[in-house]
mmJSON file of the N, C-alpha and C atoms, coordinates in Angstrom:
{"data_MODEL":{"atom_site":{
"group_PDB":["ATOM","ATOM","ATOM","ATOM","ATOM","ATOM","ATOM","ATOM","ATOM","ATOM","ATOM","ATOM","ATOM","ATOM","ATOM","ATOM","ATOM","ATOM","ATOM","ATOM","ATOM","ATOM","ATOM","ATOM","ATOM","ATOM","ATOM","ATOM","ATOM","ATOM","ATOM","ATOM","ATOM","ATOM","ATOM","ATOM","ATOM","ATOM","ATOM","ATOM","ATOM","ATOM","ATOM","ATOM","ATOM","ATOM","ATOM","ATOM","ATOM","ATOM","ATOM","ATOM","ATOM","ATOM","ATOM","ATOM","ATOM","ATOM","ATOM","ATOM","ATOM","ATOM","ATOM","ATOM","ATOM","ATOM","ATOM","ATOM","ATOM","ATOM","ATOM","ATOM","ATOM","ATOM","ATOM","ATOM","ATOM","ATOM","ATOM","ATOM","ATOM","ATOM","ATOM","ATOM","ATOM","ATOM","ATOM","ATOM","ATOM","ATOM","ATOM","ATOM","ATOM","ATOM","ATOM","ATOM","ATOM","ATOM","ATOM","ATOM","ATOM","ATOM","ATOM","ATOM","ATOM","ATOM","ATOM","ATOM","ATOM","ATOM","ATOM","ATOM","ATOM","ATOM","ATOM","ATOM","ATOM","ATOM","ATOM","ATOM","ATOM","ATOM","ATOM","ATOM","ATOM","ATOM","ATOM","ATOM","ATOM","ATOM","ATOM","ATOM","ATOM","ATOM","ATOM","ATOM","ATOM","ATOM","ATOM","ATOM","ATOM","ATOM","ATOM","ATOM","ATOM","ATOM","ATOM","ATOM","ATOM","ATOM","ATOM","ATOM","ATOM","ATOM","ATOM","ATOM","ATOM","ATOM","ATOM","ATOM","ATOM","ATOM","ATOM","ATOM","ATOM","ATOM","ATOM","ATOM","ATOM","ATOM","ATOM","ATOM","ATOM","ATOM","ATOM","ATOM","ATOM","ATOM","ATOM","ATOM","ATOM","ATOM","ATOM","ATOM","ATOM","ATOM","ATOM","ATOM","ATOM","ATOM","ATOM","ATOM","ATOM","ATOM","ATOM","ATOM","ATOM","ATOM","ATOM","ATOM","ATOM","ATOM","ATOM","ATOM","ATOM","ATOM","ATOM","ATOM","ATOM","ATOM","ATOM","ATOM","ATOM","ATOM","ATOM","ATOM","ATOM","ATOM","ATOM","ATOM","ATOM","ATOM","ATOM","ATOM","ATOM","ATOM","ATOM","ATOM","ATOM","ATOM","ATOM","ATOM","ATOM","ATOM","ATOM","ATOM","ATOM"],
"id":[1,2,3,4,5,6,7,8,9,10,11,12,13,14,15,16,17,18,19,20,21,22,23,24,25,26,27,28,29,30,31,32,33,34,35,36,37,38,39,40,41,42,43,44,45,46,47,48,49,50,51,52,53,54,55,56,57,58,59,60,61,62,63,64,65,66,67,68,69,70,71,72,73,74,75,76,77,78,79,80,81,82,83,84,85,86,87,88,89,90,91,92,93,94,95,96,97,98,99,100,101,102,103,104,105,106,107,108,109,110,111,112,113,114,115,116,117,118,119,120,121,122,123,124,125,126,127,128,129,130,131,132,133,134,135,136,137,138,139,140,141,142,143,144,145,146,147,148,149,150,151,152,153,154,155,156,157,158,159,160,161,162,163,164,165,166,167,168,169,170,171,172,173,174,175,176,177,178,179,180,181,182,183,184,185,186,187,188,189,190,191,192,193,194,195,196,197,198,199,200,201,202,203,204,205,206,207,208,209,210,211,212,213,214,215,216,217,218,219,220,221,222,223,224,225,226,227,228,229,230,231,232,233,234,235,236,237],
"type_symbol":["N","C","C","N","C","C","N","C","C","N","C","C","N","C","C","N","C","C","N","C","C","N","C","C","N","C","C","N","C","C","N","C","C","N","C","C","N","C","C","N","C","C","N","C","C","N","C","C","N","C","C","N","C","C","N","C","C","N","C","C","N","C","C","N","C","C","N","C","C","N","C","C","N","C","C","N","C","C","N","C","C","N","C","C","N","C","C","N","C","C","N","C","C","N","C","C","N","C","C","N","C","C","N","C","C","N","C","C","N","C","C","N","C","C","N","C","C","N","C","C","N","C","C","N","C","C","N","C","C","N","C","C","N","C","C","N","C","C","N","C","C","N","C","C","N","C","C","N","C","C","N","C","C","N","C","C","N","C","C","N","C","C","N","C","C","N","C","C","N","C","C","N","C","C","N","C","C","N","C","C","N","C","C","N","C","C","N","C","C","N","C","C","N","C","C","N","C","C","N","C","C","N","C","C","N","C","C","N","C","C","N","C","C","N","C","C","N","C","C","N","C","C","N","C","C","N","C","C","N","C","C","N","C","C","N","C","C"],
"label_atom_id":["N","CA","C","N","CA","C","N","CA","C","N","CA","C","N","CA","C","N","CA","C","N","CA","C","N","CA","C","N","CA","C","N","CA","C","N","CA","C","N","CA","C","N","CA","C","N","CA","C","N","CA","C","N","CA","C","N","CA","C","N","CA","C","N","CA","C","N","CA","C","N","CA","C","N","CA","C","N","CA","C","N","CA","C","N","CA","C","N","CA","C","N","CA","C","N","CA","C","N","CA","C","N","CA","C","N","CA","C","N","CA","C","N","CA","C","N","CA","C","N","CA","C","N","CA","C","N","CA","C","N","CA","C","N","CA","C","N","CA","C","N","CA","C","N","CA","C","N","CA","C","N","CA","C","N","CA","C","N","CA","C","N","CA","C","N","CA","C","N","CA","C","N","CA","C","N","CA","C","N","CA","C","N","CA","C","N","CA","C","N","CA","C","N","CA","C","N","CA","C","N","CA","C","N","CA","C","N","CA","C","N","CA","C","N","CA","C","N","CA","C","N","CA","C","N","CA","C","N","CA","C","N","CA","C","N","CA","C","N","CA","C","N","CA","C","N","CA","C","N","CA","C","N","CA","C","N","CA","C","N","CA","C","N","CA","C","N","CA","C","N","CA","C","N","CA","C"],
"label_alt_id":[null,null,null,null,null,null,null,null,null,null,null,null,null,null,null,null,null,null,null,null,null,null,null,null,null,null,null,null,null,null,null,null,null,null,null,null,null,null,null,null,null,null,null,null,null,null,null,null,null,null,null,null,null,null,null,null,null,null,null,null,null,null,null,null,null,null,null,null,null,null,null,null,null,null,null,null,null,null,null,null,null,null,null,null,null,null,null,null,null,null,null,null,null,null,null,null,null,null,null,null,null,null,null,null,null,null,null,null,null,null,null,null,null,null,null,null,null,null,null,null,null,null,null,null,null,null,null,null,null,null,null,null,null,null,null,null,null,null,null,null,null,null,null,null,null,null,null,null,null,null,null,null,null,null,null,null,null,null,null,null,null,null,null,null,null,null,null,null,null,null,null,null,null,null,null,null,null,null,null,null,null,null,null,null,null,null,null,null,null,null,null,null,null,null,null,null,null,null,null,null,null,null,null,null,null,null,null,null,null,null,null,null,null,null,null,null,null,null,null,null,null,null,null,null,null,null,null,null,null,null,null,null,null,null,null,null,null],
"label_comp_id":["MET","MET","MET","ASP","ASP","ASP","LYS","LYS","LYS","ASP","ASP","ASP","ARG","ARG","ARG","ARG","ARG","ARG","GLY","GLY","GLY","GLU","GLU","GLU","GLY","GLY","GLY","LEU","LEU","LEU","SER","SER","SER","ARG","ARG","ARG","VAL","VAL","VAL","ILE","ILE","ILE","LEU","LEU","LEU","LYS","LYS","LYS","GLY","GLY","GLY","ALA","ALA","ALA","LEU","LEU","LEU","ASP","ASP","ASP","HIS","HIS","HIS","ILE","ILE","ILE","ARG","ARG","ARG","LYS","LYS","LYS","GLN","GLN","GLN","GLY","GLY","GLY","GLY","GLY","GLY","GLY","GLY","GLY","ILE","ILE","ILE","VAL","VAL","VAL","GLU","GLU","GLU","VAL","VAL","VAL","PHE","PHE","PHE","PRO","PRO","PRO","LEU","LEU","LEU","ASP","ASP","ASP","VAL","VAL","VAL","PRO","PRO","PRO","GLY","GLY","GLY","VAL","VAL","VAL","SER","SER","SER","ARG","ARG","ARG","PRO","PRO","PRO","GLN","GLN","GLN","TYR","TYR","TYR","SER","SER","SER","GLY","GLY","GLY","THR","THR","THR","VAL","VAL","VAL","GLN","GLN","GLN","LEU","LEU","LEU","TYR","TYR","TYR","GLU","GLU","GLU","ALA","ALA","ALA","ILE","ILE","ILE","GLY","GLY","GLY","PHE","PHE","PHE","GLN","GLN","GLN","ARG","ARG","ARG","VAL","VAL","VAL","ALA","ALA","ALA","LYS","LYS","LYS","LEU","LEU","LEU","GLY","GLY","GLY","THR","THR","THR","ASN","ASN","ASN","THR","THR","THR","VAL","VAL","VAL","LEU","LEU","LEU","MET","MET","MET","ARG","ARG","ARG","ARG","ARG","ARG","THR","THR","THR","ILE","ILE","ILE","ALA","ALA","ALA","ALA","ALA","ALA","GLU","GLU","GLU","ARG","ARG","ARG","ARG","ARG","ARG"],
"label_asym_id":["A","A","A","A","A","A","A","A","A","A","A","A","A","A","A","A","A","A","A","A","A","A","A","A","A","A","A","A","A","A","A","A","A","A","A","A","A","A","A","A","A","A","A","A","A","A","A","A","A","A","A","A","A","A","A","A","A","A","A","A","A","A","A","A","A","A","A","A","A","A","A","A","A","A","A","A","A","A","A","A","A","A","A","A","A","A","A","A","A","A","A","A","A","A","A","A","A","A","A","A","A","A","A","A","A","A","A","A","A","A","A","A","A","A","A","A","A","A","A","A","A","A","A","A","A","A","A","A","A","A","A","A","A","A","A","A","A","A","A","A","A","A","A","A","A","A","A","A","A","A","A","A","A","A","A","A","A","A","A","A","A","A","A","A","A","A","A","A","A","A","A","A","A","A","A","A","A","A","A","A","A","A","A","A","A","A","A","A","A","A","A","A","A","A","A","A","A","A","A","A","A","A","A","A","A","A","A","A","A","A","A","A","A","A","A","A","A","A","A","A","A","A","A","A","A","A","A","A","A","A","A","A","A","A","A","A","A"],
"label_entity_id":["1","1","1","1","1","1","1","1","1","1","1","1","1","1","1","1","1","1","1","1","1","1","1","1","1","1","1","1","1","1","1","1","1","1","1","1","1","1","1","1","1","1","1","1","1","1","1","1","1","1","1","1","1","1","1","1","1","1","1","1","1","1","1","1","1","1","1","1","1","1","1","1","1","1","1","1","1","1","1","1","1","1","1","1","1","1","1","1","1","1","1","1","1","1","1","1","1","1","1","1","1","1","1","1","1","1","1","1","1","1","1","1","1","1","1","1","1","1","1","1","1","1","1","1","1","1","1","1","1","1","1","1","1","1","1","1","1","1","1","1","1","1","1","1","1","1","1","1","1","1","1","1","1","1","1","1","1","1","1","1","1","1","1","1","1","1","1","1","1","1","1","1","1","1","1","1","1","1","1","1","1","1","1","1","1","1","1","1","1","1","1","1","1","1","1","1","1","1","1","1","1","1","1","1","1","1","1","1","1","1","1","1","1","1","1","1","1","1","1","1","1","1","1","1","1","1","1","1","1","1","1","1","1","1","1","1","1"],
"label_seq_id":[1,1,1,2,2,2,3,3,3,4,4,4,5,5,5,6,6,6,7,7,7,8,8,8,9,9,9,10,10,10,11,11,11,12,12,12,13,13,13,14,14,14,15,15,15,16,16,16,17,17,17,18,18,18,19,19,19,20,20,20,21,21,21,22,22,22,23,23,23,24,24,24,25,25,25,26,26,26,27,27,27,28,28,28,29,29,29,30,30,30,31,31,31,32,32,32,33,33,33,34,34,34,35,35,35,36,36,36,37,37,37,38,38,38,39,39,39,40,40,40,41,41,41,42,42,42,43,43,43,44,44,44,45,45,45,46,46,46,47,47,47,48,48,48,49,49,49,50,50,50,51,51,51,52,52,52,53,53,53,54,54,54,55,55,55,56,56,56,57,57,57,58,58,58,59,59,59,60,60,60,61,61,61,62,62,62,63,63,63,64,64,64,65,65,65,66,66,66,67,67,67,68,68,68,69,69,69,70,70,70,71,71,71,72,72,72,73,73,73,74,74,74,75,75,75,76,76,76,77,77,77,78,78,78,79,79,79],
"pdbx_PDB_ins_code":[null,null,null,null,null,null,null,null,null,null,null,null,null,null,null,null,null,null,null,null,null,null,null,null,null,null,null,null,null,null,null,null,null,null,null,null,null,null,null,null,null,null,null,null,null,null,null,null,null,null,null,null,null,null,null,null,null,null,null,null,null,null,null,null,null,null,null,null,null,null,null,null,null,null,null,null,null,null,null,null,null,null,null,null,null,null,null,null,null,null,null,null,null,null,null,null,null,null,null,null,null,null,null,null,null,null,null,null,null,null,null,null,null,null,null,null,null,null,null,null,null,null,null,null,null,null,null,null,null,null,null,null,null,null,null,null,null,null,null,null,null,null,null,null,null,null,null,null,null,null,null,null,null,null,null,null,null,null,null,null,null,null,null,null,null,null,null,null,null,null,null,null,null,null,null,null,null,null,null,null,null,null,null,null,null,null,null,null,null,null,null,null,null,null,null,null,null,null,null,null,null,null,null,null,null,null,null,null,null,null,null,null,null,null,null,null,null,null,null,null,null,null,null,null,null,null,null,null,null,null,null,null,null,null,null,null,null],
"Cartn_x":[96.844,97.612,98.521,99.694,100.656,100.045,100.08,99.439,100.035,101.279,101.902,101.39,100.675,100.154,98.662,98.034,96.603,96.303,95.165,94.738,95.255,95.956,96.508,95.605,94.469,93.558,93.884,94.733,95.122,93.953,93.102,91.94,91.036,90.839,89.997,90.611,91.906,92.587,92.453,92.678,92.582,91.152,90.183,88.781,88.36,88.741,88.394,89.036,90.255,90.902,90.149,89.672,88.9,87.585,86.918,85.653,85.88,86.976,87.317,87.558,88.228,88.471,87.138,86.223,84.895,84.176,84.265,83.647,84.199,85.528,86.175,85.838,85.48,85.138,83.645,82.9,81.492,80.538,81.071,80.24,79.47,78.571,77.749,77.448,76.828,76.486,77.65,78.046,79.145,78.574,78.843,78.4,79.605,79.508,80.562,79.916,80.72,80.214,81.078,81.096,81.915,81.312,82.168,81.721,81.347,80.302,79.871,79.807,80.949,81.084,81.108,80.142,80.147,81.469,82.027,83.276,84.537,84.398,85.566,85.466,86.384,86.296,86.876,87.812,88.443,88.576,87.514,87.647,88.639,89.482,90.504,89.898,90.468,90.243,88.958,87.942,86.679,86.349,87.123,86.764,85.631,85.311,84.261,83.01,81.891,80.635,80.774,81.422,81.587,82.414,83.44,84.25,83.383,82.618,81.782,80.662,80.064,79.023,79.595,80.818,81.441,81.668,81.739,81.947,80.74,79.577,78.334,77.656,78.161,77.48,76.293,75.237,74.038,73.896,73.446,73.156,71.933,72.038,70.94,70.32,71.169,70.654,71.727,71.279,72.169,72.188,73.362,73.505,74.135,73.393,73.925,74.07,75.017,75.199,75.97,77.043,77.961,78.219,77.652,77.952,76.837,77.238,76.292,76.489,75.396,75.444,75.244,76.189,76.101,76.248,75.623,75.603,75.736,76.362,76.467,76.479,75.793,75.821,76.828,77.725,78.766,78.387,78.239,77.92,79.137,78.904,79.997,80.654,81.928,82.663,82.089,81.891,81.412,82.587,82.377,83.475,83.151],
"Cartn_y":[84.679,85.581,84.736,85.207,84.523,84.315,83.077,82.786,83.586,84.02,84.821,86.257,86.672,88.047,88.112,86.982,86.967,87.749,88.405,89.156,90.583,91.021,92.381,93.391,92.944,93.864,94.121,93.306,93.527,93.312,92.347,92.107,93.33,93.955,95.154,96.288,96.472,97.522,97.262,96.023,95.656,95.837,95.392,95.506,96.966,97.787,99.207,99.862,99.453,99.968,99.571,98.337,97.868,98.644,98.866,99.615,101.067,101.646,103.01,103.061,102.064,102.002,101.89,101.07,100.938,102.28,102.991,104.32,105.261,105.261,106.15,105.772,104.511,104.041,104.161,104.794,105.023,104.296,103.525,102.846,101.681,101.146,100.039,99.086,97.984,96.958,95.992,95.727,94.79,93.618,92.409,91.205,90.387,89.807,88.944,87.654,86.615,85.299,84.656,85.233,84.652,83.348,82.551,81.316,81.592,80.949,81.032,79.6,79.123,77.727,77.647,76.968,76.838,76.256,76.889,76.41,76.915,77.637,78.187,79.702,80.329,81.774,82.57,81.99,82.698,81.775,81.606,80.762,81.392,80.574,81.084,81.551,82.596,83.087,83.879,83.748,84.405,85.581,85.807,86.824,86.309,87.048,86.616,87.465,86.895,87.637,88.879,88.74,89.865,91.003,90.662,91.678,92.483,91.789,92.484,93.28,92.743,93.49,94.771,94.703,95.86,97.018,96.721,97.813,98.022,97.606,98.0,97.005,95.801,94.803,94.232,93.887,93.298,91.853,90.996,89.606,89.616,88.877,88.791,87.399,86.371,85.0,84.024,82.888,81.77,80.899,80.577,79.752,78.432,77.383,76.092,76.038,75.238,75.006,76.114,76.614,77.517,78.864,79.118,80.347,81.362,82.623,83.716,84.718,85.1,86.178,87.476,88.41,89.722,90.784,91.944,92.972,94.355,95.228,96.647,97.483,98.596,99.519,100.614,100.843,101.858,103.055,104.207,105.403,105.858,106.472,107.02,108.181,108.365,109.48,110.802,111.719,113.045,113.887,114.569,115.399,116.848],
"Cartn_z":[113.598,114.429,115.32,115.56,116.42,117.804,118.286,119.577,120.721,120.594,121.653,121.671,120.617,120.534,120.856,121.109,121.402,122.674,122.671,123.851,123.909,122.871,122.856,122.152,121.638,120.968,119.509,118.922,117.523,116.565,116.841,115.974,115.93,117.068,117.126,116.301,116.384,115.621,114.118,113.714,112.301,111.801,112.581,112.182,112.064,113.017,112.942,111.714,111.374,110.17,108.913,108.862,107.711,107.589,108.712,108.677,108.269,108.687,108.277,106.772,106.245,104.793,104.039,104.539,103.924,103.949,105.063,105.184,104.122,103.954,102.974,101.534,101.299,99.956,99.658,100.536,100.277,101.204,102.134,103.119,102.54,103.338,102.896,104.036,103.677,104.651,104.767,106.003,106.268,107.041,106.558,107.252,107.681,108.859,109.4,109.891,109.999,110.353,111.435,112.643,113.705,114.221,114.824,115.453,116.896,117.356,118.749,119.265,119.755,120.165,121.684,122.281,123.737,124.241,125.256,125.838,125.152,124.04,123.331,123.396,124.135,124.33,123.166,122.435,121.316,120.113,119.342,118.155,117.177,116.602,115.696,114.388,113.838,112.48,112.253,113.104,112.794,113.706,114.735,115.711,116.586,117.614,118.526,118.347,118.701,118.676,119.554,120.705,121.625,121.001,120.248,119.571,118.61,117.779,116.799,117.459,118.52,119.231,119.832,120.332,120.974,120.01,118.714,117.759,116.849,117.353,116.702,115.782,115.66,114.835,115.606,114.889,115.475,115.006,115.9,115.519,114.602,113.5,112.549,112.573,112.547,112.504,112.945,113.406,113.706,112.454,111.959,110.763,111.166,111.099,111.519,113.023,113.464,114.891,115.586,114.96,115.663,114.995,113.844,113.117,113.319,113.529,113.717,112.591,111.94,110.954,111.707,111.529,112.16,111.083,111.32,110.276,110.903,110.131,110.52,109.251,109.28,108.152,108.462,107.509,107.655,106.741,107.337,106.573,105.784,104.645,103.851,104.597,104.347,104.949,104.425,105.337,104.929,104.477,103.391,102.847,102.932],
"occupancy":[1.0,1.0,1.0,1.0,1.0,1.0,1.0,1.0,1.0,1.0,1.0,1.0,1.0,1.0,1.0,1.0,1.0,1.0,1.0,1.0,1.0,1.0,1.0,1.0,1.0,1.0,1.0,1.0,1.0,1.0,1.0,1.0,1.0,1.0,1.0,1.0,1.0,1.0,1.0,1.0,1.0,1.0,1.0,1.0,1.0,1.0,1.0,1.0,1.0,1.0,1.0,1.0,1.0,1.0,1.0,1.0,1.0,1.0,1.0,1.0,1.0,1.0,1.0,1.0,1.0,1.0,1.0,1.0,1.0,1.0,1.0,1.0,1.0,1.0,1.0,1.0,1.0,1.0,1.0,1.0,1.0,1.0,1.0,1.0,1.0,1.0,1.0,1.0,1.0,1.0,1.0,1.0,1.0,1.0,1.0,1.0,1.0,1.0,1.0,1.0,1.0,1.0,1.0,1.0,1.0,1.0,1.0,1.0,1.0,1.0,1.0,1.0,1.0,1.0,1.0,1.0,1.0,1.0,1.0,1.0,1.0,1.0,1.0,1.0,1.0,1.0,1.0,1.0,1.0,1.0,1.0,1.0,1.0,1.0,1.0,1.0,1.0,1.0,1.0,1.0,1.0,1.0,1.0,1.0,1.0,1.0,1.0,1.0,1.0,1.0,1.0,1.0,1.0,1.0,1.0,1.0,1.0,1.0,1.0,1.0,1.0,1.0,1.0,1.0,1.0,1.0,1.0,1.0,1.0,1.0,1.0,1.0,1.0,1.0,1.0,1.0,1.0,1.0,1.0,1.0,1.0,1.0,1.0,1.0,1.0,1.0,1.0,1.0,1.0,1.0,1.0,1.0,1.0,1.0,1.0,1.0,1.0,1.0,1.0,1.0,1.0,1.0,1.0,1.0,1.0,1.0,1.0,1.0,1.0,1.0,1.0,1.0,1.0,1.0,1.0,1.0,1.0,1.0,1.0,1.0,1.0,1.0,1.0,1.0,1.0,1.0,1.0,1.0,1.0,1.0,1.0,1.0,1.0,1.0,1.0,1.0,1.0],
"B_iso_or_equiv":[0.0,0.0,0.0,0.0,0.0,0.0,0.0,0.0,0.0,0.0,0.0,0.0,0.0,0.0,0.0,0.0,0.0,0.0,0.0,0.0,0.0,0.0,0.0,0.0,0.0,0.0,0.0,0.0,0.0,0.0,0.0,0.0,0.0,0.0,0.0,0.0,0.0,0.0,0.0,0.0,0.0,0.0,0.0,0.0,0.0,0.0,0.0,0.0,0.0,0.0,0.0,0.0,0.0,0.0,0.0,0.0,0.0,0.0,0.0,0.0,0.0,0.0,0.0,0.0,0.0,0.0,0.0,0.0,0.0,0.0,0.0,0.0,0.0,0.0,0.0,0.0,0.0,0.0,0.0,0.0,0.0,0.0,0.0,0.0,0.0,0.0,0.0,0.0,0.0,0.0,0.0,0.0,0.0,0.0,0.0,0.0,0.0,0.0,0.0,0.0,0.0,0.0,0.0,0.0,0.0,0.0,0.0,0.0,0.0,0.0,0.0,0.0,0.0,0.0,0.0,0.0,0.0,0.0,0.0,0.0,0.0,0.0,0.0,0.0,0.0,0.0,0.0,0.0,0.0,0.0,0.0,0.0,0.0,0.0,0.0,0.0,0.0,0.0,0.0,0.0,0.0,0.0,0.0,0.0,0.0,0.0,0.0,0.0,0.0,0.0,0.0,0.0,0.0,0.0,0.0,0.0,0.0,0.0,0.0,0.0,0.0,0.0,0.0,0.0,0.0,0.0,0.0,0.0,0.0,0.0,0.0,0.0,0.0,0.0,0.0,0.0,0.0,0.0,0.0,0.0,0.0,0.0,0.0,0.0,0.0,0.0,0.0,0.0,0.0,0.0,0.0,0.0,0.0,0.0,0.0,0.0,0.0,0.0,0.0,0.0,0.0,0.0,0.0,0.0,0.0,0.0,0.0,0.0,0.0,0.0,0.0,0.0,0.0,0.0,0.0,0.0,0.0,0.0,0.0,0.0,0.0,0.0,0.0,0.0,0.0,0.0,0.0,0.0,0.0,0.0,0.0,0.0,0.0,0.0,0.0,0.0,0.0],
"pdbx_formal_charge":[null,null,null,null,null,null,null,null,null,null,null,null,null,null,null,null,null,null,null,null,null,null,null,null,null,null,null,null,null,null,null,null,null,null,null,null,null,null,null,null,null,null,null,null,null,null,null,null,null,null,null,null,null,null,null,null,null,null,null,null,null,null,null,null,null,null,null,null,null,null,null,null,null,null,null,null,null,null,null,null,null,null,null,null,null,null,null,null,null,null,null,null,null,null,null,null,null,null,null,null,null,null,null,null,null,null,null,null,null,null,null,null,null,null,null,null,null,null,null,null,null,null,null,null,null,null,null,null,null,null,null,null,null,null,null,null,null,null,null,null,null,null,null,null,null,null,null,null,null,null,null,null,null,null,null,null,null,null,null,null,null,null,null,null,null,null,null,null,null,null,null,null,null,null,null,null,null,null,null,null,null,null,null,null,null,null,null,null,null,null,null,null,null,null,null,null,null,null,null,null,null,null,null,null,null,null,null,null,null,null,null,null,null,null,null,null,null,null,null,null,null,null,null,null,null,null,null,null,null,null,null,null,null,null,null,null,null],
"auth_seq_id":[1,1,1,2,2,2,3,3,3,4,4,4,5,5,5,6,6,6,7,7,7,8,8,8,9,9,9,10,10,10,11,11,11,12,12,12,13,13,13,14,14,14,15,15,15,16,16,16,17,17,17,18,18,18,19,19,19,20,20,20,21,21,21,22,22,22,23,23,23,24,24,24,25,25,25,26,26,26,27,27,27,28,28,28,29,29,29,30,30,30,31,31,31,32,32,32,33,33,33,34,34,34,35,35,35,36,36,36,37,37,37,38,38,38,39,39,39,40,40,40,41,41,41,42,42,42,43,43,43,44,44,44,45,45,45,46,46,46,47,47,47,48,48,48,49,49,49,50,50,50,51,51,51,52,52,52,53,53,53,54,54,54,55,55,55,56,56,56,57,57,57,58,58,58,59,59,59,60,60,60,61,61,61,62,62,62,63,63,63,64,64,64,65,65,65,66,66,66,67,67,67,68,68,68,69,69,69,70,70,70,71,71,71,72,72,72,73,73,73,74,74,74,75,75,75,76,76,76,77,77,77,78,78,78,79,79,79],
"auth_comp_id":["MET","MET","MET","ASP","ASP","ASP","LYS","LYS","LYS","ASP","ASP","ASP","ARG","ARG","ARG","ARG","ARG","ARG","GLY","GLY","GLY","GLU","GLU","GLU","GLY","GLY","GLY","LEU","LEU","LEU","SER","SER","SER","ARG","ARG","ARG","VAL","VAL","VAL","ILE","ILE","ILE","LEU","LEU","LEU","LYS","LYS","LYS","GLY","GLY","GLY","ALA","ALA","ALA","LEU","LEU","LEU","ASP","ASP","ASP","HIS","HIS","HIS","ILE","ILE","ILE","ARG","ARG","ARG","LYS","LYS","LYS","GLN","GLN","GLN","GLY","GLY","GLY","GLY","GLY","GLY","GLY","GLY","GLY","ILE","ILE","ILE","VAL","VAL","VAL","GLU","GLU","GLU","VAL","VAL","VAL","PHE","PHE","PHE","PRO","PRO","PRO","LEU","LEU","LEU","ASP","ASP","ASP","VAL","VAL","VAL","PRO","PRO","PRO","GLY","GLY","GLY","VAL","VAL","VAL","SER","SER","SER","ARG","ARG","ARG","PRO","PRO","PRO","GLN","GLN","GLN","TYR","TYR","TYR","SER","SER","SER","GLY","GLY","GLY","THR","THR","THR","VAL","VAL","VAL","GLN","GLN","GLN","LEU","LEU","LEU","TYR","TYR","TYR","GLU","GLU","GLU","ALA","ALA","ALA","ILE","ILE","ILE","GLY","GLY","GLY","PHE","PHE","PHE","GLN","GLN","GLN","ARG","ARG","ARG","VAL","VAL","VAL","ALA","ALA","ALA","LYS","LYS","LYS","LEU","LEU","LEU","GLY","GLY","GLY","THR","THR","THR","ASN","ASN","ASN","THR","THR","THR","VAL","VAL","VAL","LEU","LEU","LEU","MET","MET","MET","ARG","ARG","ARG","ARG","ARG","ARG","THR","THR","THR","ILE","ILE","ILE","ALA","ALA","ALA","ALA","ALA","ALA","GLU","GLU","GLU","ARG","ARG","ARG","ARG","ARG","ARG"],
"auth_asym_id":["A","A","A","A","A","A","A","A","A","A","A","A","A","A","A","A","A","A","A","A","A","A","A","A","A","A","A","A","A","A","A","A","A","A","A","A","A","A","A","A","A","A","A","A","A","A","A","A","A","A","A","A","A","A","A","A","A","A","A","A","A","A","A","A","A","A","A","A","A","A","A","A","A","A","A","A","A","A","A","A","A","A","A","A","A","A","A","A","A","A","A","A","A","A","A","A","A","A","A","A","A","A","A","A","A","A","A","A","A","A","A","A","A","A","A","A","A","A","A","A","A","A","A","A","A","A","A","A","A","A","A","A","A","A","A","A","A","A","A","A","A","A","A","A","A","A","A","A","A","A","A","A","A","A","A","A","A","A","A","A","A","A","A","A","A","A","A","A","A","A","A","A","A","A","A","A","A","A","A","A","A","A","A","A","A","A","A","A","A","A","A","A","A","A","A","A","A","A","A","A","A","A","A","A","A","A","A","A","A","A","A","A","A","A","A","A","A","A","A","A","A","A","A","A","A","A","A","A","A","A","A","A","A","A","A","A","A"],
"auth_atom_id":["N","CA","C","N","CA","C","N","CA","C","N","CA","C","N","CA","C","N","CA","C","N","CA","C","N","CA","C","N","CA","C","N","CA","C","N","CA","C","N","CA","C","N","CA","C","N","CA","C","N","CA","C","N","CA","C","N","CA","C","N","CA","C","N","CA","C","N","CA","C","N","CA","C","N","CA","C","N","CA","C","N","CA","C","N","CA","C","N","CA","C","N","CA","C","N","CA","C","N","CA","C","N","CA","C","N","CA","C","N","CA","C","N","CA","C","N","CA","C","N","CA","C","N","CA","C","N","CA","C","N","CA","C","N","CA","C","N","CA","C","N","CA","C","N","CA","C","N","CA","C","N","CA","C","N","CA","C","N","CA","C","N","CA","C","N","CA","C","N","CA","C","N","CA","C","N","CA","C","N","CA","C","N","CA","C","N","CA","C","N","CA","C","N","CA","C","N","CA","C","N","CA","C","N","CA","C","N","CA","C","N","CA","C","N","CA","C","N","CA","C","N","CA","C","N","CA","C","N","CA","C","N","CA","C","N","CA","C","N","CA","C","N","CA","C","N","CA","C","N","CA","C","N","CA","C","N","CA","C","N","CA","C","N","CA","C","N","CA","C","N","CA","C","N","CA","C"],
"pdbx_PDB_model_num":[1,1,1,1,1,1,1,1,1,1,1,1,1,1,1,1,1,1,1,1,1,1,1,1,1,1,1,1,1,1,1,1,1,1,1,1,1,1,1,1,1,1,1,1,1,1,1,1,1,1,1,1,1,1,1,1,1,1,1,1,1,1,1,1,1,1,1,1,1,1,1,1,1,1,1,1,1,1,1,1,1,1,1,1,1,1,1,1,1,1,1,1,1,1,1,1,1,1,1,1,1,1,1,1,1,1,1,1,1,1,1,1,1,1,1,1,1,1,1,1,1,1,1,1,1,1,1,1,1,1,1,1,1,1,1,1,1,1,1,1,1,1,1,1,1,1,1,1,1,1,1,1,1,1,1,1,1,1,1,1,1,1,1,1,1,1,1,1,1,1,1,1,1,1,1,1,1,1,1,1,1,1,1,1,1,1,1,1,1,1,1,1,1,1,1,1,1,1,1,1,1,1,1,1,1,1,1,1,1,1,1,1,1,1,1,1,1,1,1,1,1,1,1,1,1,1,1,1,1,1,1,1,1,1,1,1,1]
}}}
């Protein structure tokens, strides 16, 4: 993402759009692997643990030194 656009909430909008698409396609389990690096508030490319927690992802496990496995189940769209 363009560094001049950081902090505008674009990642949240994109992520919510992706989750909505998953819902419309029948739902399922979604896993993400954000970095949790001490002293780095916004790791590039992976999103933050706080972003994913804010939209319902749960921490599942710590993988290695800085990676967190997070998971959320998305229900299928009701028709």
